[in-house]
C-alpha positions in Angstrom: 9.4 23.6 -23.9 9.5 19.9 -24.3 12.8 18.1 -24.0 13.8 14.7 -25.4 16.0 13.0 -22.8 17.7 11.0 -25.4 18.6 13.9 -27.7 19.7 16.0 -24.7 22.0 13.2 -23.6 23.6 13.0 -27.0 24.2 16.7 -27.3 24.7 17.7 -23.7 25.4 14.6 -21.5 25.7 16.7 -18.4 22.3 18.4 -18.9 20.7 15.0 -19.3 22.3 13.8 -16.0 21.1 17.0 -14.2 17.5 16.5 -15.5 17.6 12.8 -14.5 19.0 13.7 -11.2 16.2 16.2 -10.5 13.6 13.6 -11.4 15.3 11.0 -9.2 15.4 13.6 -6.3 11.6 14.0 -6.7 11.3 10.3 -6.8 13.2 9.8 -3.6 10.9 12.1 -1.6 10.1 10.3 1.6 6.5 9.7 2.5 5.8 12.1 5.3 3.1 13.9 7.2 4.2 17.1 5.5 1.9 18.0 2.7 2.1 20.4 -0.3 -0.5 23.1 -0.5 -3.4 22.3 -2.8 -3.3 24.2 -6.1 -5.5 27.3 -6.2 -8.7 26.7 -8.2 -8.7 28.5 -11.5 -12.0 30.4 -11.8 -11.9 30.0 -15.6 -11.9 26.2 -15.2 -15.3 24.6 -14.9 -15.7 22.2 -12.0 -15.8 18.6 -13.0 -18.4 16.1 -11.8 -16.7 12.7 -11.2 -18.3 9.4 -10.4 -16.2 7.6 -7.7 -15.1 4.1 -8.4 -13.7 1.9 -5.7 -11.2 -0.9 -6.4 -11.5 -3.7 -3.8 -10.4 -2.2 -0.5 -7.3 -0.5 -1.9 -8.3 2.9 -3.5 -10.9 5.0 -5.1 -10.7 7.5 -8.0 -13.2 9.6 -9.9 -14.1 9.4 -13.6 -16.7 11.3 -15.6 -20.1 9.8 -15.8 -20.5 7.4 -18.6 -16.8 6.4 -19.0 -16.2 2.7 -19.4 -14.4 1.4 -16.4 -12.9 -2.1 -16.2 -11.2 -3.9 -13.3 -8.8 -6.8 -13.2 -6.5 -8.4 -10.7 -3.3 -7.8 -12.7 -1.8 -4.4 -13.5 -3.4 -2.1 -14.3 -6.1 -2.9 -11.8 -8.4 -0.2 -13.1 -8.8 1.1 -16.6 -11.2 3.9 -17.7 -11.9 5.1 -21.2 -13.8 8.1 -22.4 -17.0 7.8 -24.4 -17.2 8.2 -28.2 -18.7 11.7 -27.7 -15.6 13.1 -26.2 -11.8 13.2 -26.9 -10.1 9.8 -26.7 -8.6 9.4 -23.2 -7.6 6.2 -21.4 -6.6 6.3 -17.7 -5.0 3.3 -15.9 -4.4 2.9 -12.2 -1.8 0.4 -11.0 -1.3 -0.3 -7.3 2.2 -1.5 -6.2 2.8 -2.9 -2.7 6.2 -1.1 -2.5 7.3 2.5 -1.8 7.9 5.0 -4.7 11.7 4.6 -4.3 11.3 1.1 -5.8 9.0 2.3 -8.7 10.0 5.8 -9.9 13.7 5.3 -10.6 12.8 2.4 -12.9 10.1 4.5 -14.7 12.7 7.3 -15.2 15.2 4.7 -16.7 12.4 3.6 -19.1 11.8 7.2 -20.1 15.5 7.7 -20.8 16.1 4.4 -22.5 13.2 4.9 -24.9 14.1 8.6 -25.6 10.6 9.8 -24.6 10.0 13.5 -24.6 9.4 14.9 -21.1 7.2 18.0 -21.5 7.3 18.8 -17.8 7.2 17.4 -14.3 6.3 18.7 -10.9 5.2 17.7 -7.4 1.6 18.1 -6.1 -0.5 17.0 -3.2 -2.7 14.0 -3.9 -4.5 12.3 -1.0 -2.5 14.2 1.5 0.9 13.0 0.2 3.4 14.3 -2.2 3.0 13.0 -5.7 5.4 13.2 -8.6 3.7 14.1 -12.0 5.4 13.6 -15.4 4.0 14.6 -18.8 5.3 12.8 -21.8 4.7 13.7 -25.5 5.3 12.1 -28.8 4.8 8.5 -27.6 5.0 5.9 -30.3 2.1 3.8 -31.4 -0.2 6.5 -32.9 -3.5 7.6 -31.5 -2.9 8.6 -27.9 0.6 10.2 -28.3 0.7 12.0 -24.9 0.6 10.8 -21.3 0.2 12.3 -17.9 1.4 10.1 -15.0 1.1 10.6 -11.2 3.2 8.6 -8.8 1.3 8.8 -5.5 3.7 7.4 -2.8 3.0 6.1 0.6 5.4 4.5 3.1 4.8 0.9 1.8 2.8 1.4 -1.4 2.7 3.4 -4.6 -0.2 4.2 -6.9 0.6 4.9 -10.5 -2.1 6.8 -12.4 -1.4 7.2 -16.1 -3.7 9.0 -18.6 -3.1 8.7 -22.3 -4.6 11.3 -24.6 -4.3 13.0 -28.0 -4.2 16.8 -28.3 -4.0 19.0 -25.3 -6.5 21.7 -24.4 -7.2 23.7 -21.2 -10.4 21.6 -20.7 -8.5 18.4 -21.1 -5.8 19.5 -18.6 -8.5 20.4 -16.1 -10.2 17.0 -16.6 -7.0 15.0 -16.2 -5.9 17.0 -13.2 -9.3 16.4 -11.6 -9.2 12.7 -12.2 -5.7 12.3 -10.8 -6.4 14.6 -7.8 -9.5 12.5 -7.0 -7.4 9.5 -6.1 -7.7 8.3 -2.5 -6.1 5.4 -0.8 -8.7 3.6 1.4 -7.9 3.0 5.1 -5.9 0.0 6.0 -4.2 -0.2 2.6 -0.7 0.8 3.6 0.4 -2.7 3.4 -1.9 -4.5 0.9 
């Protein structure tokens, strides 16, 4: 069940504080050598072939063949968009030269201040480190009203991967998870 942080805060201020506290706790996870187990593959989900894109010497990530990928030096450093033959999806990757403790609390405050609906959140292993994932729904601006964001934290850096999309489906969930899970920091990028 989706929850609007703003509406919960008005009706039940303590519930909103607890939800925000849980998100902050996940955001404050220290980078460590401890890893979360990889999710079990779902046999019903088809494997996804992704073409790997490398951004400078910082990171690589996979996108389906044929997606339009653009790079720039300002955030987001990498943007990929689906083709006209498939559901509209845009994925952005932004690299921050600071740990997640400096990025995630601000993102949570933005979610709360704008009253965005948090559909769910969890922690998962991406590139051997714990990543916080947050799904938002009912985003303003029409078109791509949902987002799926992964905060991949390292000791001195954070990658923020955000995919914007329309309607959900099992195939779309599988695709987005595959894209986000394909992210890898390149060696020597701990302190870009």
